N, CA, C and O of each residue as an XYZ file, in Angstrom:
752
protein
N       0.817     -1.191      0.000
C       0.000      0.000      0.000
C       0.863      1.257      0.000
O       0.535      2.237     -0.669
N       1.963      1.233      0.748
C       2.861      2.388      0.802
C       3.454      2.668     -0.570
O       3.680      3.826     -0.919
N       3.715      1.602     -1.370
C       4.263      1.795     -2.710
C       3.302      2.591     -3.581
O       3.739      3.410     -4.389
N       2.005      2.364     -3.431
C       1.031      3.090     -4.231
C       0.940      4.558     -3.816
O       0.727      5.433     -4.655
N       1.102      4.825     -2.509
C       1.108      6.217     -2.061
C       2.310      6.953     -2.628
O       2.203      8.111     -3.033
N       3.447      6.284     -2.655
C       4.649      6.893     -3.246
C       4.412      7.140     -4.730
O       4.750      8.203     -5.250
N       3.833      6.163     -5.404
C       3.548      6.295     -6.829
C       2.631      7.485     -7.088
O       2.895      8.279     -7.990
N       1.571      7.618     -6.319
C       0.632      8.727     -6.515
C       1.281     10.070     -6.178
O       0.976     11.078     -6.816
N       2.159     10.096     -5.196
C       2.870     11.329     -4.869
C       3.756     11.741     -6.035
O       3.800     12.917     -6.396
N       4.450     10.799     -6.616
C       5.316     11.094     -7.765
C       4.485     11.577     -8.946
O       4.869     12.533     -9.619
N       3.357     10.935     -9.206
C       2.481     11.356    -10.297
C       1.996     12.786    -10.059
O       1.966     13.592    -10.989
N       1.614     13.108     -8.814
C       1.155     14.464     -8.496
C       2.260     15.490     -8.729
O       2.005     16.559     -9.283
N       3.485     15.172     -8.311
C       4.617     16.080     -8.519
C       4.860     16.278    -10.010
O       5.119     17.398    -10.448
N       4.781     15.211    -10.791
C       4.968     15.323    -12.237
C       3.909     16.214    -12.859
O       4.213     17.041    -13.718
N       2.675     16.049    -12.433
C       1.594     16.870    -12.981
C       1.801     18.338    -12.627
O       1.629     19.199    -13.489
N       2.161     18.646    -11.402
C       2.397     20.022    -11.000
C       3.581     20.611    -11.753
O       3.529     21.765    -12.179
N       4.645     19.838    -11.923
C       5.814     20.313    -12.661
C       5.474     20.599    -14.105
O       5.967     21.573    -14.675
N       4.650     19.781    -14.701
C       4.256     19.956    -16.094
C       3.464     21.240    -16.278
O       3.618     21.927    -17.288
N       2.616     21.570    -15.305
C       1.806     22.771    -15.408
C       2.635     24.034    -15.227
O       2.240     25.097    -15.705
N       3.770     23.945    -14.552
C       4.553     25.137    -14.284
C       5.480     25.508    -15.440
O       6.119     26.559    -15.394
N       5.567     24.680    -16.464
C       6.434     24.992    -17.589
C       5.787     26.031    -18.485
O       4.605     25.931    -18.812
N       6.545     27.002    -18.871
C       6.072     28.021    -19.799
C       6.914     27.940    -21.061
O       8.073     27.527    -21.028
N       6.321     28.337    -22.161
C       7.020     28.322    -23.436
C       7.348     29.748    -23.846
O       6.528     30.653    -23.690
N       8.534     29.940    -24.363
C       8.939     31.225    -24.925
C       8.920     31.058    -26.437
O       9.675     30.263    -26.997
N       8.052     31.815    -27.086
C       7.925     31.759    -28.543
C       8.664     32.933    -29.157
O       8.439     34.079    -28.766
N       9.542     32.664    -30.114
C      10.212     33.708    -30.866
C       9.351     33.993    -32.091
O       9.279     33.180    -33.013
N       8.701     35.153    -32.094
C       7.768     35.518    -33.158
C       8.504     35.558    -34.491
O       9.507     36.255    -34.641
N       7.991     34.799    -35.454
C       8.614     34.738    -36.771
C       9.839     33.849    -36.826
O      10.533     33.817    -37.843
N      10.118     33.127    -35.752
C      11.293     32.265    -35.643
C      12.546     33.045    -36.046
O      12.762     34.143    -35.534
N      13.366     32.522    -36.933
C      14.631     33.151    -37.313
C      14.462     34.442    -38.095
O      15.376     35.266    -38.126
N      13.300     34.634    -38.732
C      13.059     35.864    -39.502
C      12.738     37.047    -38.613
O      12.930     38.199    -39.005
N      12.246     36.761    -37.406
C      11.933     37.821    -36.456
C      10.694     38.613    -36.822
O       9.875     38.188    -37.637
N      10.578     39.762    -36.208
C       9.458     40.684    -36.396
C       9.873     41.646    -37.502
O      10.545     42.647    -37.254
N       9.457     41.321    -38.742
C       9.913     42.076    -39.911
C       8.867     42.008    -41.013
O       7.960     41.177    -40.974
N       9.002     42.876    -41.981
C       8.126     42.847    -43.148
C       8.357     41.564    -43.945
O       9.463     41.025    -43.958
N       7.329     41.092    -44.594
C       7.458     39.928    -45.460
C       7.157     38.600    -44.796
O       7.263     37.561    -45.448
N       6.787     38.593    -43.530
C       6.458     37.344    -42.836
C       4.943     37.174    -42.759
O       4.200     38.154    -42.699
N       4.502     35.941    -42.762
C       3.082     35.619    -42.605
C       2.875     35.163    -41.159
O       3.064     33.991    -40.837
N       2.490     36.092    -40.304
C       2.379     35.788    -38.882
C       1.150     34.940    -38.555
O       1.134     34.261    -37.529
N       0.127     34.967    -39.402
C      -1.028     34.075    -39.190
C      -0.590     32.626    -39.344
O      -0.963     31.770    -38.542
N       0.202     32.355    -40.374
C       0.719     30.993    -40.564
C       1.663     30.607    -39.440
O       1.640     29.471    -38.966
N       2.496     31.551    -39.009
C       3.432     31.258    -37.932
C       2.676     30.853    -36.661
O       3.082     29.908    -35.985
N       1.598     31.542    -36.329
C       0.858     31.276    -35.091
C      -0.028     30.032    -35.188
O      -0.355     29.429    -34.166
N      -0.417     29.642    -36.400
C      -1.329     28.502    -36.532
C      -0.644     27.221    -36.068
O       0.533     26.988    -36.342
N      -1.406     26.406    -35.366
C      -0.878     25.144    -34.869
C      -0.157     25.262    -33.533
O       0.217     24.248    -32.944
N       0.040     26.468    -33.052
C       0.687     26.651    -31.749
C      -0.394     26.848    -30.687
O      -1.432     27.454    -30.950
N      -0.143     26.336    -29.503
C      -1.051     26.531    -28.376
C      -0.380     27.472    -27.394
O       0.626     27.127    -26.774
N      -0.945     28.660    -27.259
C      -0.408     29.666    -26.346
C      -1.171     29.571    -25.032
O      -2.402     29.554    -25.021
N      -0.441     29.510    -23.931
C      -1.036     29.395    -22.600
C      -0.645     30.591    -21.742
O       0.403     31.203    -21.950
N      -1.502     30.918    -20.770
C      -1.156     31.951    -19.804
C       0.173     31.559    -19.162
O       0.350     30.419    -18.733
N       1.083     32.489    -19.100
C       2.420     32.232    -18.565
C       3.476     32.129    -19.660
O       4.663     32.308    -19.387
N       3.064     31.843    -20.894
C       4.002     31.821    -22.011
C       4.439     33.247    -22.337
O       3.840     34.215    -21.868
N       5.495     33.361    -23.148
C       6.003     34.679    -23.554
C       6.218     34.721    -25.051
O       6.486     33.703    -25.689
N       6.097     35.915    -25.599
C       6.407     36.169    -27.002
C       7.641     37.054    -27.046
O       7.698     38.076    -26.361
N       8.632     36.670    -27.847
C       9.828     37.486    -28.041
C       9.776     38.030    -29.466
O       9.753     37.272    -30.435
N       9.758     39.346    -29.573
C       9.762     40.024    -30.864
C      11.189     40.515    -31.106
O      11.638     41.460    -30.458
N      11.904     39.877    -32.036
C      13.265     40.290    -32.386
C      13.191     41.235    -33.579
O      12.709     40.856    -34.646
N      13.666     42.455    -33.401
C      13.639     43.441    -34.470
C      14.649     44.532    -34.169
O      15.135     44.674    -33.047
N      14.936     45.267    -35.167
C      15.798     46.435    -35.036
C      15.275     47.488    -35.987
O      14.281     47.268    -36.678
N      15.913     48.586    -36.025
C      15.505     49.621    -36.974
C      14.199     50.280    -36.606
O      13.925     50.538    -35.433
N      13.404     50.548    -37.603
C      12.194     51.339    -37.426
C      10.941     50.473    -37.279
O      10.011     50.577    -38.079
N      10.922     49.642    -36.282
C       9.740     48.818    -36.018
C       9.247     49.102    -34.608
O       9.933     49.736    -33.805
N       8.050     48.622    -34.328
C       7.494     48.724    -32.981
C       6.654     47.488    -32.719
O       6.284     46.766    -33.646
N       6.360     47.253    -31.464
C       5.415     46.217    -31.052
C       4.370     46.936    -30.211
O       4.649     47.385    -29.099
N       3.171     47.037    -30.757
C       2.072     47.683    -30.051
C       0.987     46.641    -29.822
O       0.506     46.028    -30.776
N       0.591     46.430    -28.548
C      -0.579     45.587    -28.301
C      -1.786     46.512    -28.378
O      -1.826     47.564    -27.740
N      -2.770     46.096    -29.177
C      -3.933     46.942    -29.447
C      -5.214     46.140    -29.275
O      -5.178     44.921    -29.104
N      -6.336     46.831    -29.320
C      -7.645     46.188    -29.260
C      -7.941     45.507    -30.592
O      -7.230     45.708    -31.577
N      -8.986     44.709    -30.609
C      -9.400     44.013    -31.832
C      -9.719     44.998    -32.953
O      -9.303     44.797    -34.094
N     -10.452     46.056    -32.634
C     -10.815     47.025    -33.676
C      -9.584     47.768    -34.197
O      -9.480     48.017    -35.398
N      -8.646     48.128    -33.305
C      -7.425     48.784    -33.756
C      -6.557     47.837    -34.580
O      -5.869     48.270    -35.505
N      -6.586     46.545    -34.248
C      -5.868     45.540    -35.034
C      -6.436     45.497    -36.456
O      -5.689     45.507    -37.435
N      -7.768     45.451    -36.554
C      -8.424     45.376    -37.867
C      -8.147     46.605    -38.718
O      -7.989     46.501    -39.934
N      -8.087     47.784    -38.072
C      -7.870     49.022    -38.823
C      -6.395     49.445    -38.867
O      -6.065     50.486    -39.434
N      -5.505     48.633    -38.263
C      -4.075     48.966    -38.199
C      -3.849     50.334    -37.570
O      -3.084     51.152    -38.081
N      -4.525     50.562    -36.459
C      -4.401     51.831    -35.755
C      -3.814     51.590    -34.369
O      -4.193     50.644    -33.679
N      -2.891     52.449    -33.971
C      -2.310     52.344    -32.634
C      -2.488     53.662    -31.892
O      -1.610     54.087    -31.142
N      -3.630     54.302    -32.109
C      -3.873     55.578    -31.437
C      -4.106     55.404    -29.943
O      -3.885     56.339    -29.173
N      -4.547     54.225    -29.521
C      -4.803     53.963    -28.109
C      -4.231     52.585    -27.743
O      -4.993     51.684    -27.393
N      -2.897     52.404    -27.817
C      -2.328     51.076    -27.579
C      -2.446     50.654    -26.115
O      -2.429     51.489    -25.210
N      -2.565     49.357    -25.904
C      -2.541     48.789    -24.554
C      -1.110     48.856    -24.028
O      -0.882     49.144    -22.853
N      -0.150     48.586    -24.910
C       1.267     48.714    -24.594
C       2.001     48.998    -25.895
O       1.504     48.707    -26.983
N       3.191     49.571    -25.766
C       3.960     49.923    -26.954
C       5.447     49.891    -26.626
O       5.860     50.308    -25.544
N       6.250     49.395    -27.566
C       7.695     49.420    -27.407
C       8.326     49.485    -28.788
O       7.849     48.839    -29.721
N       9.387     50.255    -28.922
C      10.090     50.355    -30.200
C      11.594     50.252    -30.026
O      12.359     50.617    -30.919
N      12.015     49.750    -28.864
C      13.454     49.669    -28.588
C      14.031     48.306    -28.912
O      15.254     48.174    -28.941
N      13.233     47.293    -29.157
C      13.574     45.939    -29.540
C      14.893     45.413    -29.009
O      15.795     46.198    -28.717
N      15.023     44.132    -28.880
C      13.947     43.140    -28.898
C      12.998     43.328    -27.705
O      13.380     43.858    -26.661
N      11.761     42.882    -27.891
C      10.721     43.047    -26.882
C      10.175     41.696    -26.477
O       9.855     40.874    -27.335
N      10.064     41.454    -25.178
C       9.456     40.227    -24.667
C       8.153     40.598    -23.976
O       8.118     41.480    -23.118
N       7.093     39.918    -24.357
C       5.782     40.161    -23.756
C       5.302     38.886    -23.084
O       5.192     37.840    -23.723
N       5.015     38.981    -21.788
C       4.461     37.855    -21.036
C       2.952     37.823    -21.249
O       2.271     38.839    -21.103
N       2.443     36.655    -21.594
C       1.002     36.487    -21.802
C       0.375     36.158    -20.452
O       0.420     35.012    -20.002
N      -0.207     37.161    -19.811
C      -0.699     37.009    -18.441
C      -2.181     36.701    -18.346
O      -2.651     36.260    -17.298
N      -2.932     36.926    -19.427
C      -4.373     36.690    -19.379
C      -4.819     35.863    -20.581
O      -4.230     35.935    -21.660
N      -5.869     35.081    -20.370
C      -6.454     34.307    -21.466
C      -7.248     35.251    -22.363
O      -7.682     36.319    -21.933
N      -7.427     34.845    -23.596
C      -8.158     35.650    -24.574
C      -7.278     35.895    -25.778
O      -6.167     35.373    -25.860
N      -7.768     36.683    -26.707
C      -6.999     36.990    -27.907
C      -6.236     38.294    -27.695
O      -6.802     39.303    -27.275
N      -4.946     38.250    -27.994
C      -4.066     39.418    -27.872
C      -3.653     39.817    -29.288
O      -3.339     38.964    -30.118
N      -3.658     41.113    -29.548
C      -3.394     41.644    -30.887
C      -2.160     42.536    -30.857
O      -2.038     43.409    -29.997
N      -1.234     42.312    -31.812
C       0.003     43.067    -31.890
C       0.190     43.580    -33.312
O      -0.080     42.868    -34.279
N       0.655     44.823    -33.428
C       0.933     45.402    -34.741
C       2.255     46.165    -34.682
O       2.741     46.522    -33.609
N       2.823     46.405    -35.864
C       3.929     47.352    -35.993
C       3.286     48.656    -36.439
O       2.578     48.694    -37.445
N       3.534     49.715    -35.694
C       2.892     51.002    -35.949
C       3.749     51.918    -36.816
O       3.493     53.120    -36.876
N       4.746     51.381    -37.478
C       5.626     52.190    -38.318
C       5.074     52.224    -39.740
O       4.887     51.179    -40.364
N       4.818     53.417    -40.246
C       4.353     53.586    -41.624
C       3.212     52.659    -41.977
O       2.218     52.575    -41.256
N       3.360     51.965    -43.089
C       2.327     51.025    -43.557
C       2.695     49.579    -43.229
O       2.183     48.657    -43.864
N       3.579     49.366    -42.245
C       4.022     48.009    -41.914
C       2.848     47.105    -41.534
O       2.778     45.964    -41.990
N       1.932     47.599    -40.708
C       0.794     46.770    -40.283
C      -0.056     46.378    -41.485
O      -0.378     45.203    -41.659
N      -0.421     47.352    -42.315
C      -1.264     47.036    -43.480
C      -0.521     46.171    -44.491
O      -1.146     45.567    -45.362
N       0.808     46.103    -44.387
C       1.608     45.218    -45.240
C       1.763     43.829    -44.622
O       2.480     42.989    -45.165
N       1.098     43.582    -43.492
C       1.090     42.243    -42.901
C       1.873     42.082    -41.619
O       1.952     40.974    -41.089
N       2.452     43.148    -41.105
C       3.239     43.039    -39.881
C       2.316     43.193    -38.671
O       2.327     44.203    -37.968
N       1.511     42.133    -38.460
C       0.543     42.099    -37.368
C       0.339     40.655    -36.941
O       0.458     39.733    -37.748
N       0.032     40.472    -35.673
C      -0.086     39.130    -35.108
C      -1.235     39.095    -34.116
O      -1.350     39.970    -33.258
N      -2.085     38.085    -34.234
C      -3.137     37.828    -33.252
C      -2.887     36.443    -32.678
O      -2.736     35.481    -33.431
N      -2.842     36.330    -31.351
C      -2.666     35.032    -30.700
C      -3.789     34.832    -29.694
O      -4.147     35.741    -28.946
N      -4.334     33.627    -29.693
C      -5.357     33.266    -28.726
C      -4.676     32.507    -27.601
O      -4.060     31.463    -27.817
N      -4.799     33.053    -26.392
C      -4.141     32.503    -25.222
C      -5.175     31.750    -24.396
O      -6.229     32.283    -24.048
N      -4.850     30.507    -24.092
C      -5.745     29.673    -23.292
C      -5.298     29.706    -21.838
O      -4.112     29.827    -21.533
N      -6.282     29.594    -20.949
C      -5.976     29.542    -19.521
C      -5.306     28.219    -19.207
O      -5.686     27.177    -19.740
N      -4.320     28.267    -18.352
C      -3.709     27.036    -17.873
C      -4.172     26.856    -16.439
O      -4.678     27.796    -15.826
N      -4.007     25.681    -15.912
C      -4.441     25.415    -14.539
C      -3.748     26.384    -13.598
O      -2.524     26.510    -13.609
N      -4.539     27.065    -12.784
C      -3.987     28.009    -11.827
C      -3.710     29.382    -12.406
O      -3.080     30.212    -11.749
N      -4.175     29.645    -13.644
C      -3.930     30.946    -14.249
C      -5.018     31.931    -13.841
O      -6.069     31.532    -13.341
N      -4.763     33.218    -14.055
C      -5.749     34.234    -13.692
C      -7.049     34.056    -14.474
O      -7.084     33.367    -15.493
N      -8.105     34.681    -13.986
C      -9.400     34.616    -14.647
C      -9.272     35.123    -16.068
O      -8.663     36.168    -16.298
N      -9.850     34.383    -17.051
C      -9.736     34.798    -18.446
C     -10.318     36.185    -18.676
O     -11.355     36.545    -18.119
N      -9.627     36.955    -19.510
C     -10.137     38.245    -19.940
C      -9.544     38.533    -21.300
O      -8.536     37.946    -21.693
N     -10.181     39.442    -22.014
C      -9.705     39.808    -23.336
C      -9.285     41.257    -23.298
O     -10.018     42.095    -22.773
N      -8.103     41.584    -23.851
C      -7.693     42.982    -23.862
C      -8.732     43.829    -24.583
O      -9.268     43.414    -25.611
N      -9.016     45.004    -24.056
C      -9.955     45.913    -24.689
C      -9.387     47.318    -24.590
O      -8.250     47.516    -24.163
N     -10.193     48.282    -24.989
C      -9.718     49.659    -24.947
C      -9.555     50.173    -23.529
O      -8.831     51.145    -23.311
N     -10.217     49.538    -22.547
C     -10.078     50.000    -21.169
C     -10.241     48.841    -20.209
O     -10.866     47.833    -20.539
N      -9.683     48.985    -19.033
C      -9.869     48.003    -17.980
C      -8.973     46.794    -18.065
O      -9.070     45.920    -17.203
N      -8.114     46.691    -19.045
C      -7.250     45.524    -19.168
C      -5.857     45.882    -18.688
O      -5.299     46.896    -19.106
N      -5.285     45.055    -17.808
C      -3.931     45.374    -17.350
C      -2.940     45.194    -18.492
O      -3.065     44.253    -19.276
N      -1.967     46.075    -18.594
C      -0.997     45.932    -19.677
C      -0.101     44.723    -19.431
O       0.145     44.353    -18.283
N       0.389     44.105    -20.514
C       1.297     42.982    -20.338
C       2.644     43.481    -19.838
O       2.953     44.670    -19.924
N       3.431     42.566    -19.319
C       4.774     42.911    -18.893
C       5.659     42.945    -20.125
O       5.673     41.995    -20.908
N       6.389     44.016    -20.300
C       7.289     44.144    -21.441
C       8.706     44.247    -20.904
O       8.992     45.051    -20.017
N       9.586     43.422    -21.453
C      10.988     43.458    -21.086
C      11.783     43.783    -22.337
O      11.627     43.116    -23.359
N      12.618     44.783    -22.270
C      13.420     45.168    -23.425
C      14.887     44.942    -23.092
O      15.355     45.288    -22.008
N      15.601     44.356    -24.044
C      17.038     44.183    -23.885
C      17.734     45.028    -24.934
O      17.124     45.398    -25.937
N      18.994     45.334    -24.716
C      19.710     46.190    -25.657
C      20.601     45.410    -26.603
O      21.294     46.005    -27.429
N      20.596     44.090    -26.496
C      21.437     43.310    -27.401
C      20.832     43.321    -28.801
O      19.612     43.391    -28.947
N      21.680     43.253    -29.837
C      21.153     43.270    -31.203
C      20.376     41.993    -31.489
O      20.650     40.956    -30.884
N      19.397     42.055    -32.415
C      18.621     40.857    -32.737
C      19.517     39.788    -33.341
O      20.483     40.089    -34.043
N      19.186     38.548    -33.061
C      19.963     37.438    -33.602
C      19.511     37.132    -35.016
O      18.371     37.398    -35.396
N      20.429     36.566    -35.786
C      20.088     36.211    -37.159
C      20.003     34.710    -37.337
O      19.687     34.231    -38.426
N      20.279     33.966    -36.287
C      20.170     32.521    -36.392
C      18.912     32.063    -35.680
O      18.459     32.693    -34.725
N      18.363     30.975    -36.147
C      17.143     30.449    -35.554
C      17.484     29.623    -34.330
O      18.382     28.784    -34.382
N      16.766     29.851    -33.207
C      17.019     29.045    -32.017
C      16.595     27.598    -32.244
O      15.828     27.318    -33.165
N      17.083     26.679    -31.418
C      16.711     25.280    -31.594
C      15.217     25.084    -31.384
O      14.577     25.835    -30.649
N      14.675     24.069    -32.035
C      13.263     23.768    -31.929
C      13.054     22.756    -30.816
O      13.685     21.699    -30.795
N      12.153     23.093    -29.882
C      11.814     22.187    -28.802
C      10.321     22.249    -28.565
O       9.637     23.145    -29.061
N       9.824     21.301    -27.809
C       8.401     21.267    -27.515
C       8.215     21.238    -26.012
O       8.847     20.450    -25.308
N       7.330     22.117    -25.522
C       6.987     22.120    -24.115
C       5.502     22.383    -23.993
O       4.858     22.762    -24.971
N       4.951     22.187    -22.811
C       3.526     22.447    -22.609
C       2.678     21.543    -23.479
O       3.099     20.446    -23.847
N       1.455     22.015    -23.814
C       0.560     21.203    -24.624
C       0.672     21.532    -26.100
O       0.117     20.813    -26.931
N       1.371     22.594    -26.445
C       1.513     22.966    -27.847
C       2.957     22.833    -28.252
O       3.831     22.638    -27.408
N       3.215     22.939    -29.545
C       4.589     22.874    -29.990
C       5.046     24.273    -30.320
O       4.243     25.161    -30.608
N       6.327     24.448    -30.274
C       6.874     25.772    -30.479
C       8.197     25.654    -31.184
O       9.023     24.805    -30.849
N       8.393     26.501    -32.152
C       9.712     26.619    -32.725
C      10.366     27.770    -32.003
O       9.852     28.888    -32.026
N      11.471     27.522    -31.374
C      12.120     28.571    -30.626
C      11.726     28.569    -29.159
O      12.009     29.535    -28.451
N      11.080     27.510    -28.683
C      10.683     27.443    -27.287
C      11.842     27.013    -26.415
O      12.913     26.663    -26.912
N      11.621     27.040    -25.120
C      12.633     26.563    -24.192
C      12.008     25.528    -23.294
O      10.788     25.484    -23.135
N      12.831     24.705    -22.715
C      12.355     23.680    -21.800
C      12.642     24.143    -20.390
O      13.713     24.678    -20.102
N      11.686     23.933    -19.524
C      11.830     24.323    -18.131
C      12.993     23.569    -17.501
O      13.288     22.443    -17.902
N      13.659     24.175    -16.518
C      14.727     23.468    -15.814
C      14.194     22.276    -15.029
O      14.985     21.489    -14.510
N      12.894     22.122    -14.928
C      12.318     20.971    -14.245
C      12.428     19.696    -15.083
O      12.201     18.605    -14.558
N      12.768     19.802    -16.362
C      12.842     18.639    -17.249
C      13.698     17.513    -16.692
O      13.210     16.387    -16.598
N      14.972     17.762    -16.311
C      15.801     16.688    -15.758
C      15.228     16.116    -14.461
O      15.312     14.911    -14.223
N      14.647     16.976    -13.626
C      14.037     16.502    -12.386
C      12.882     15.568    -12.685
O      12.731     14.525    -12.049
N      12.062     15.951    -13.664
C      10.915     15.111    -14.025
C      11.379     13.764    -14.570
O      10.773     12.734    -14.273
N      12.446     13.763    -15.362
C      12.974     12.507    -15.894
C      13.440     11.603    -14.756
O      13.206     10.395    -14.782
N      14.099     12.193    -13.756
C      14.540     11.404    -12.598
C      13.351     10.830    -11.839
O      13.373      9.673    -11.419
N      12.315     11.645    -11.665
C      11.126     11.171    -10.952
C      10.435     10.044    -11.707
O       9.936      9.102    -11.090
N      10.399     10.127    -13.029
C       9.803      9.045    -13.819
C      10.604      7.769    -13.623
O      10.031      6.686    -13.504
N      11.928      7.890    -13.589
C      12.777      6.718    -13.355
C      12.518      6.111    -11.992
O      12.422      4.891    -11.860
N      12.403      6.966    -10.962
C      12.109      6.455     -9.620
C      10.735      5.816     -9.571
O      10.543      4.798     -8.907
N       9.778      6.408    -10.272
C       8.434      5.858    -10.294
C       8.446      4.458    -10.911
O       7.758      3.554    -10.438
N       9.238      4.294    -11.971
C       9.328      2.977    -12.612
C       9.940      1.963    -11.658
O       9.478      0.824    -11.597
N      10.975      2.356    -10.908
C      11.592      1.452     -9.941
C      10.599      1.052     -8.850
O      10.525     -0.120     -8.483
N       9.831      2.021     -8.327
C       8.841      1.727     -7.294
C       7.765      0.815     -7.840
O       7.349     -0.135     -7.176
N       7.320      1.099     -9.034
C       6.232      0.330     -9.629
C       6.674     -1.102     -9.933
O       5.892     -2.038     -9.769
N       7.918     -1.278    -10.374
C       8.408     -2.607    -10.752
C       8.860     -3.427     -9.540
O       9.043     -4.638     -9.663
N       9.045     -2.802     -8.378
C       9.513     -3.515     -7.190
C       8.419     -4.405     -6.630
O       8.631     -5.085     -5.626
């Protein structure tokens, strides 16, 4: 009976560890946040969860503006939820719902430099909400001063969706060890 309690404890730890992993998505993969990319295709097939992050790699005359649905449709950033033009920009996805991003430089948005991602709630995430013109907390934006990279990061898979350019939580080796211990307990 004690072996089964140990087994269930290990399973519970594995489940909790799995939920705590977040994925970092590099928008546009190696091409970055630039003209000429199809961001709808890039986002399709990916599962974005609360706690994941988007990294926009760009330089020069670009911006990352999170906007409302109507501003996304009209390529307007007159009332952005957040804005950054110092690149690269990292945005933490803190709420469930659809988040809209555009480049507010010239005609970049109308030329296709825009991204909409639907973020799903993960277990233990904040109450779902959709960014709007008012009442929505701004996302966390982190800007670094290093130049954008020109090489594509390695492809890995974490969480429930796949990601090109994602990272694996440091819990990965711990989880592998726990699975090994679970197998030993179960086979004993």
